[in-house]
C-alpha positions as CSV (number, residue, x, y, z in Angstrom):
1,M,0.0,0.2,-0.1
2,E,2.8,2.4,0.8
3,D,4.4,1.5,-2.5
4,F,1.3,2.6,-4.3
5,L,0.9,5.7,-2.3
6,L,4.5,6.6,-3.3
7,R,4.3,6.3,-7.0
8,E,4.8,9.3,-9.2
9,F,2.7,10.8,-11.8
10,Y,3.9,14.3,-13.3
11,R,6.6,14.8,-10.3
12,N,3.7,14.1,-7.7
13,T,3.1,11.0,-5.5
14,I,-0.4,9.4,-5.3
15,R,-0.3,10.4,-1.5
16,E,0.2,14.1,-2.7
17,Y,-2.8,14.0,-5.0
18,L,-4.7,12.5,-2.3
19,I,-3.9,15.2,0.2
20,A,-4.6,17.8,-2.2
21,L,-7.9,16.3,-3.3
22,G,-8.8,15.7,0.5
23,T,-8.0,19.3,1.1
24,F,-10.3,20.6,-1.5
25,V,-13.0,18.3,-0.8
26,G,-12.7,19.2,2.7
27,C,-12.9,22.9,1.7
28,V,-16.0,22.4,-0.4
29,V,-17.8,21.0,2.3
30,L,-17.2,23.7,4.9
31,L,-18.3,26.2,2.2
32,K,-21.4,24.1,1.5
33,L,-22.2,24.0,5.0
34,F,-21.6,27.9,5.2
35,S,-24.2,28.3,2.4
36,L,-26.6,26.0,4.0
37,L,-26.4,27.3,7.4
38,V,-25.5,30.8,7.2
39,I,-26.5,32.2,3.7
40,S,-29.9,30.6,3.9
41,R,-30.8,32.2,7.2
42,L,-29.4,35.4,6.0
43,Q,-31.5,35.1,2.9
44,Q,-34.7,34.3,5.0
45,L,-34.1,37.2,7.2
46,A,-33.8,39.5,4.1
47,E,-37.0,38.3,2.8
48,K,-38.9,39.7,5.8
49,T,-37.6,43.2,5.5
50,E,-38.9,45.9,3.0
51,N,-35.4,47.2,2.1
52,T,-33.8,45.9,-1.2
53,L,-30.3,46.4,0.1
54,D,-29.8,43.6,2.3
55,D,-31.4,41.2,-0.7
56,F,-28.7,42.3,-3.0
57,L,-25.9,41.8,-0.2
58,V,-27.3,38.0,0.3
59,A,-27.3,37.5,-3.6
60,F,-23.8,39.1,-3.7
61,L,-22.5,36.8,-1.0
62,S,-23.8,34.1,-2.9
63,K,-23.2,34.5,-6.4
64,T,-20.0,36.3,-6.1
65,I,-18.2,35.7,-2.9
66,M,-18.8,32.1,-2.6
67,P,-17.5,31.3,-6.3
68,V,-14.3,33.4,-5.3
69,L,-14.0,31.4,-2.2
70,Y,-14.2,28.0,-4.0
71,L,-11.6,29.6,-6.4
72,V,-9.3,30.3,-3.4
73,A,-10.1,26.6,-2.1
74,F,-8.6,25.2,-5.4
75,Y,-6.0,27.3,-5.3
76,F,-4.6,26.6,-1.9
77,S,-5.3,23.0,-2.6
78,S,-3.4,22.8,-6.0
79,H,-0.2,24.4,-4.6
80,Q,0.4,21.4,-2.4
81,L,1.5,19.8,-5.7
82,N,4.5,20.6,-8.0
83,L,2.6,22.0,-10.8
84,H,6.0,22.6,-13.2
85,A,5.1,19.1,-14.6
86,L,1.5,20.0,-15.4
87,N,1.9,22.9,-17.3
88,P,1.6,25.9,-15.0
89,R,0.6,28.3,-17.9
90,V,-2.8,26.4,-18.0
91,F,-3.1,27.0,-14.6
92,R,-2.3,30.7,-14.8
93,I,-4.6,31.1,-17.9
94,G,-7.2,29.2,-16.1
95,Y,-7.0,31.4,-13.1
96,A,-6.9,34.8,-15.1
97,I,-10.1,33.6,-16.6
98,V,-12.0,32.9,-13.7
99,I,-11.0,35.7,-11.9
100,T,-11.9,38.1,-14.6
101,I,-15.3,36.6,-15.1
102,L,-15.8,36.7,-11.3
103,S,-14.6,40.2,-11.0
104,V,-16.7,41.6,-14.1
105,R,-20.1,39.9,-12.6
106,G,-19.3,41.4,-9.2
107,F,-18.7,44.9,-10.6
108,L,-21.8,44.6,-12.9
109,S,-24.1,43.4,-10.1
110,V,-23.2,46.3,-8.2
111,I,-23.6,48.7,-10.9
112,H,-27.0,47.1,-11.8
113,Y,-28.3,47.3,-8.4
114,L,-27.3,51.2,-8.1
115,I,-28.7,52.1,-11.3
116,I,-32.1,50.3,-10.8
117,K,-32.4,51.7,-7.1
118,H,-31.9,55.0,-8.7
119,A,-34.3,54.7,-11.5
120,T,-37.1,52.8,-9.5
121,R,-37.3,55.3,-6.5
122,N,-40.4,57.1,-6.2
123,E,-42.0,55.1,-9.3
124,G,-44.7,53.3,-7.2
125,E,-46.8,51.0,-9.1
126,N,-44.8,51.7,-12.4
127,A,-41.4,50.2,-10.7
128,A,-41.6,47.0,-12.1
129,L,-42.2,48.6,-15.8
130,R,-39.6,51.0,-14.9
131,E,-37.0,48.2,-13.8
132,K,-37.5,46.2,-17.0
133,Q,-36.5,49.3,-19.0
134,V,-33.7,49.7,-17.2
135,K,-32.6,46.4,-17.6
136,G,-32.7,46.9,-21.4
137,F,-30.7,49.7,-21.3
138,L,-28.1,48.1,-19.1
139,T,-27.4,45.4,-22.0
140,P,-25.2,47.5,-24.2
141,F,-23.4,48.8,-20.8
142,D,-22.5,45.1,-20.1
143,L,-21.6,44.4,-23.6
144,V,-19.1,47.1,-23.4
145,A,-17.8,46.0,-19.9
146,W,-17.1,42.5,-21.0
147,T,-15.5,43.6,-24.2
148,I,-13.0,45.7,-22.3
149,S,-12.4,43.0,-20.0
150,L,-11.8,40.6,-22.4
151,I,-9.5,43.0,-24.1
152,F,-7.4,43.3,-20.7
153,L,-7.4,39.5,-20.2
154,L,-6.0,39.1,-23.5
155,D,-3.2,41.6,-23.0
156,N,-2.3,40.1,-19.4
157,L,-1.9,36.8,-21.0
158,G,0.7,38.3,-23.3
159,Y,-1.4,38.6,-26.6
160,N,-0.9,41.8,-28.8
161,V,-4.2,43.7,-28.7
162,S,-3.2,46.8,-30.4
163,T,-4.3,45.7,-33.8
164,L,-7.9,44.8,-32.0
165,I,-8.3,48.0,-30.1
166,T,-7.2,49.8,-33.5
167,G,-10.3,47.8,-35.2
168,L,-12.5,48.5,-32.6
169,G,-11.8,52.2,-32.8
170,V,-12.6,52.5,-36.3
171,S,-15.4,50.5,-36.3
172,G,-16.9,52.7,-33.6
173,I,-16.1,55.8,-35.6
174,A,-17.7,54.5,-38.5
175,I,-20.8,53.5,-36.6
176,A,-20.8,56.7,-34.8
177,I,-21.0,58.8,-38.2
178,G,-23.5,56.5,-39.8
179,A,-25.9,56.6,-36.8
180,Q,-25.7,59.9,-35.5
181,A,-29.4,60.7,-35.0
182,V,-30.0,57.3,-33.6
183,L,-27.0,58.0,-31.1
184,G,-28.2,61.6,-30.4
185,D,-31.6,60.0,-29.2
186,F,-29.7,57.4,-27.3
187,F,-27.7,59.7,-25.4
188,A,-30.9,61.8,-24.7
189,Y,-32.3,58.8,-23.1
190,F,-29.1,59.0,-20.8
191,V,-30.1,62.6,-20.0
192,I,-33.9,61.8,-19.3
193,F,-32.8,58.8,-17.3
194,F,-30.4,60.7,-14.9
195,D,-32.0,64.0,-14.9
196,R,-35.5,62.5,-14.6
197,P,-37.5,65.7,-15.9
198,F,-40.5,63.1,-16.0
199,N,-41.5,59.6,-15.3
200,L,-44.0,57.1,-16.3
201,G,-47.7,57.9,-15.7
202,D,-46.7,61.7,-15.9
203,Y,-48.8,63.9,-17.8
204,I,-46.7,66.4,-19.7
205,E,-47.1,69.3,-22.3
206,V,-44.7,69.7,-25.2
207,D,-44.9,71.8,-28.2
208,K,-48.4,72.4,-27.7
209,E,-49.1,68.4,-27.5
210,A,-49.8,67.0,-24.1
211,G,-50.4,63.4,-23.1
212,V,-49.6,60.7,-20.3
213,I,-46.2,59.0,-20.6
214,E,-46.5,55.4,-21.3
215,Y,-43.1,54.4,-22.3
216,I,-39.6,55.7,-22.3
217,G,-37.2,54.1,-24.9
218,F,-33.8,54.4,-26.4
219,K,-34.9,56.4,-29.3
220,S,-38.3,57.6,-28.7
221,T,-40.9,58.4,-25.9
222,R,-44.5,57.7,-26.2
223,L,-47.3,59.6,-25.0
224,R,-51.2,58.8,-24.7
225,T,-52.9,62.0,-25.6
226,L,-56.5,63.3,-24.3
227,T,-58.1,61.9,-27.6
228,G,-56.7,58.5,-27.1
229,D,-53.9,58.6,-29.8
230,Q,-50.6,57.7,-29.3
231,L,-47.8,60.5,-29.7
232,I,-44.2,59.5,-30.2
233,V,-41.7,62.0,-29.7
234,S,-37.8,61.2,-30.4
235,N,-35.8,61.9,-27.0
236,K,-33.7,64.4,-28.5
237,D,-36.7,66.8,-29.2
238,L,-38.1,66.1,-25.8
239,T,-34.5,67.2,-24.1
240,N,-34.4,70.0,-26.4
241,A,-37.8,71.3,-25.8
242,R,-39.7,73.2,-23.1
243,L,-42.2,71.1,-21.5
244,H,-44.5,71.3,-18.7
245,N,-45.0,68.5,-16.0
246,Y,-48.4,68.8,-14.6
247,K,-47.8,65.5,-12.5
248,K,-45.2,67.8,-10.3
249,L,-48.2,70.1,-9.4
250,K,-48.7,70.3,-5.6
251,R,-51.9,72.3,-6.5
252,R,-53.5,74.1,-9.1
253,R,-53.9,78.1,-9.4
254,V,-56.8,79.3,-11.2
255,L,-57.1,82.7,-12.3
256,F,-60.4,84.1,-14.0
257,K,-62.0,87.5,-14.8
258,L,-65.7,88.6,-14.7
259,G,-67.5,91.2,-16.4
260,V,-70.6,93.0,-15.3
261,T,-72.6,95.9,-17.3
262,Y,-72.6,99.4,-16.3
263,Q,-76.0,99.4,-14.8
264,T,-74.6,97.6,-11.9
265,S,-75.0,99.5,-8.7
266,A,-72.1,100.6,-6.4
267,L,-73.4,98.4,-3.7
268,Q,-73.6,95.3,-6.1
269,L,-70.0,96.2,-7.1
270,E,-68.7,96.2,-3.4
271,A,-70.6,93.0,-2.9
272,I,-69.2,91.0,-5.8
273,P,-65.9,89.8,-4.5
274,K,-67.5,88.9,-1.3
275,I,-70.1,86.8,-3.3
276,V,-67.5,85.0,-5.5
277,E,-65.2,84.4,-2.0
278,G,-68.0,82.7,-0.4
279,I,-68.8,80.5,-3.4
280,V,-65.1,79.5,-3.7
281,R,-64.7,78.9,-0.1
282,S,-68.0,76.9,-0.1
283,V,-66.4,74.3,-2.6
284,K,-64.5,71.2,-0.8
285,G,-60.6,71.4,-1.8
286,L,-60.5,75.2,-2.9
287,T,-58.6,77.9,-1.0
288,F,-59.6,81.7,-2.0
289,D,-56.5,83.7,-3.1
290,R,-57.9,87.3,-4.1
291,G,-60.5,89.1,-5.9
292,Y,-60.8,92.7,-7.2
293,F,-62.4,95.3,-9.3
294,I,-59.5,95.9,-11.7
295,K,-60.9,97.5,-14.9
296,F,-63.2,99.8,-16.7
297,S,-63.5,97.9,-20.1
298,D,-65.5,99.4,-23.1
299,S,-68.5,97.3,-22.5
300,S,-68.2,96.1,-19.0
301,L,-66.8,96.3,-15.3
302,D,-64.0,93.8,-14.9
303,F,-63.1,91.7,-11.6
304,E,-60.2,89.3,-11.5
305,F,-60.3,86.3,-9.1
306,A,-57.7,83.7,-8.2
307,Y,-58.0,80.6,-6.1
308,Y,-56.2,77.2,-5.6
309,C,-57.3,73.6,-6.2
310,E,-55.6,71.7,-3.5
311,S,-55.5,68.7,-5.8
312,P,-53.0,68.2,-8.7
313,D,-55.2,66.0,-10.6
314,L,-57.0,67.5,-13.6
315,A,-60.6,65.5,-13.0
316,P,-60.9,67.7,-9.4
317,H,-59.9,70.7,-10.9
318,I,-62.5,70.8,-13.7
319,A,-65.4,69.5,-11.3
320,S,-64.6,72.3,-9.0
321,L,-64.6,74.9,-11.9
322,H,-67.9,73.6,-13.2
323,E,-69.2,74.0,-9.5
324,V,-67.9,77.4,-8.8
325,N,-69.3,78.7,-12.5
326,L,-72.7,77.4,-11.7
327,K,-73.0,78.9,-8.5
328,I,-71.6,82.1,-9.7
329,F,-74.2,82.3,-12.4
330,K,-77.2,81.3,-10.0
331,T,-76.1,83.7,-7.3
332,F,-75.8,86.6,-9.7
333,A,-79.2,85.9,-11.2
334,E,-80.7,86.0,-7.8
335,Q,-78.9,89.1,-6.9
336,G,-79.7,90.9,-10.2
337,I,-76.2,91.5,-11.4
338,Q,-76.1,91.1,-15.0
339,F,-73.0,89.7,-17.1
340,A,-71.5,91.9,-19.5
341,Y,-71.3,91.1,-23.3
342,P,-69.8,93.3,-26.1
343,T,-72.4,95.9,-27.0
344,Q,-72.6,99.4,-28.8
345,T,-75.2,101.9,-27.8
346,V,-75.8,104.6,-30.7
347,Y,-77.3,107.8,-29.7
348,I,-79.2,109.6,-32.8
349,Q,-79.6,113.4,-32.6
350,K,-82.3,115.1,-34.3
């Protein structure tokens, strides 16, 4: 038995191979136990919290740190052997490839988490759709990261990558020249993504067109207008235009004018601001601001009023405006106050 264990293969005895194998198996067993007892428990605790950071950390530990520990275990076990006879260059290339893959995966997982966390904050019900769009945007970013990593890997392994870099540079310039418009919209998407002038579900107005944001893509953004049709606007046009985002409203300010006839008495003129103020205050959700007699027009005595609708939504604003107008019309009719309209009186002298 002792003679069998002392037999050599590639400058290592069978005993040394068994010791290295036993060391590696023992490390794997310990890591498996750690995964089952510790990581599984951490995952259960993370699922009970609303915070996504602990979920990410547990996933990072499981998918990135654990493979690194397995690699360390293999490295420690294999270095108990004489590797010169086993072509150490193969091991060096293998270590470089595995370390590169694990490093890029870990880096990209952190970047993905940070970007998705930034993009989906304050999205509410649209968070899932927003996350799906962001993952689509991250695909070209991942491709670039893996390409750069491959170039660095080949360079570290001793290969000449100058020709490859030159070819990629020339190809990139040619693509950029041929697709200027598309790239302009694509980079405008980055501006929209990081600056966040609007989000999914926001009601915006741009170039006298208005609608609700339904989709934000790499090249264009789609709006659903009030008439029901879909309006498609390029991202570059959106970033260059002046737009109104009505979703950012905290409350709406309403300014309107009333004109009454010159036959209105002075007492009635004094009463009109108080009448309108009482009407506005009687409607739920409205806050009266001001009301004054401001102008002698050709055919009317003009008043100007302002109030706030505390809801930023359009439907409550229209409903309250409807109620205020009806009450003003009924009250003025009861008080004998007549609304003015353009008229001309012609006096004929004989």
